[in-house]
Structure formats: C-alpha cells, structure tokens
C-alpha positions as CSV (number, residue, x, y, z in Angstrom):
1,M,11.6,33.2,45.1
2,D,11.0,30.0,47.1
3,H,14.3,28.2,46.7
4,S,13.0,25.1,48.4
5,S,10.2,24.5,46.0
6,S,10.2,21.6,43.7
7,N,9.6,21.7,39.9
8,F,8.7,18.8,37.7
9,L,11.7,17.7,35.6
10,F,13.5,14.6,34.6
11,G,17.2,13.9,35.1
12,L,19.9,13.6,37.6
13,Y,22.3,16.6,37.7
14,G,23.3,19.8,39.4
15,T,23.2,23.3,37.9
16,L,25.0,26.5,39.0
17,D,23.2,29.5,37.7
18,M,25.5,32.5,38.1
19,D,22.9,35.0,36.9
20,R,20.4,34.0,39.5
21,R,23.2,33.0,42.0
22,V,21.4,29.7,42.6
23,F,22.6,26.1,42.8
24,S,20.0,23.4,42.1
25,R,19.9,19.6,42.3
26,T,17.6,17.7,39.9
27,N,16.7,14.2,41.0
28,F,14.6,12.5,38.3
29,F,11.4,14.5,38.7
30,F,12.1,17.1,41.4
31,K,14.4,20.2,41.5
32,K,15.6,21.7,44.7
33,M,17.5,25.0,44.9
34,L,19.6,27.0,47.3
35,A,20.8,30.5,46.8
36,L,24.6,30.6,46.8
37,D,24.5,32.8,49.9
38,E,22.5,30.0,51.7
39,I,25.2,27.4,51.1
40,K,27.4,26.9,54.1
41,E,29.4,23.7,53.5
42,I,30.4,21.1,51.0
43,R,31.0,17.6,52.4
44,Y,32.6,14.6,50.7
45,Q,31.4,11.7,52.7
46,P,30.7,8.0,52.3
47,M,27.2,7.2,50.9
48,F,26.8,4.1,53.0
49,W,28.3,3.3,56.4
50,V,29.5,-0.1,55.1
51,S,31.7,1.3,52.3
52,S,34.0,4.3,52.3
53,Y,34.8,3.9,48.6
54,D,31.5,5.2,47.3
55,R,31.5,8.8,48.3
56,S,29.2,11.7,47.5
57,I,29.4,15.5,47.5
58,F,26.8,16.9,49.9
59,V,25.9,20.6,49.5
60,V,24.6,21.8,52.8
61,G,22.8,25.1,53.3
62,I,20.3,26.9,55.5
63,H,17.0,28.0,54.0
64,N,14.2,29.6,56.1
65,G,16.1,28.6,59.2
66,R,16.2,24.9,58.3
67,Q,19.1,22.8,57.1
68,V,18.8,21.8,53.4
69,N,21.0,19.0,51.9
70,L,21.4,18.9,48.1
71,Y,22.9,15.5,47.5
72,Y,24.1,13.2,46.4
73,F,26.5,13.7,43.5
74,S,28.4,10.4,43.9
75,N,31.9,9.5,42.6
76,R,30.3,6.4,41.1
77,N,27.7,8.2,39.0
78,F,29.6,11.4,38.1
79,G,33.3,10.5,38.6
80,E,35.6,12.0,41.1
81,K,37.0,14.7,38.9
82,T,33.5,15.9,38.0
83,I,32.4,16.3,41.5
84,A,35.7,17.9,42.5
85,Q,35.0,20.4,39.6
86,M,31.5,21.0,41.0
87,A,32.8,21.7,44.5
88,H,35.6,24.0,43.1
89,N,33.1,25.9,41.0
90,L,30.7,26.5,43.9
91,K,33.6,27.7,46.1
92,E,34.8,30.0,43.4
93,A,31.2,31.5,43.0
94,A,30.7,31.8,46.8
95,P,34.1,32.0,48.7
96,H,32.3,31.8,52.1
97,I,31.5,28.1,51.5
98,K,33.5,25.8,53.7
99,Y,34.8,22.3,52.8
100,D,35.0,19.4,55.2
101,P,38.5,17.9,55.3
102,P,37.7,15.1,52.7
103,A,36.2,17.7,50.3
104,E,39.3,19.8,50.8
105,R,41.5,16.9,49.9
106,L,39.4,16.0,46.8
107,V,39.4,19.5,45.4
108,K,43.2,19.9,46.0
109,K,43.8,16.7,44.2
110,Y,42.5,18.2,40.9
111,F,42.8,21.9,41.6
112,P,46.1,22.4,43.6
C-alpha cells in the first residue's frame, strides 16, 4: 500500500483507521496517509510566526525515508479539546509516538 498517495475526496478532517493501522489527513480534495508505525512525533505549534494563539497539531512521520507532515489541525478550526483528543488517540494507538512539550501540555490539560 502506498501511504503517500493522494485520493480524490472533499472535506477537511483526520481519520484514525485502527483496522488498517493508518492515520489520514483529508484536505479538501486530497487524502494523505501514514501508517501508525511511521508516525514519530506530534507537535503543537503556532501556525504563523506572528501569532502564538493560533496553533495546530502537526503529525510527523517518516515514509520511504522522507519526512511527511500531516497538518494542520488547528485549534481555531477544530477546537483545542478536539485536537487534544486526536493527539491522545494517536498516542494510545501507537505508544511509540512522542509529543513535543506544547503537545504534551495540551493533552495533559484534557487527559491528566
């Protein structure tokens, strides 16, 4: 299976498929996927260098030797609790995934 392939879809969301052990990011017309084993880190970082208020979850992995970023799931579009839930669910499904310090704080805020 080619996890980096894109499929034609419409929407803006993320999907965790536990049967296939794949996390995907759909961005309007394209779908990008990473196997859970390929995900290395979840980052919660500012979307823009001028504002630290608008933050996004970045799901970072390695596919075919190249870094792949499935982003952005922003606190503005999805809400802070929803993206904390997403990060928490990914870590529960694949405990090897690391959080950067801001992601760690976000998840602990809702899932102590």
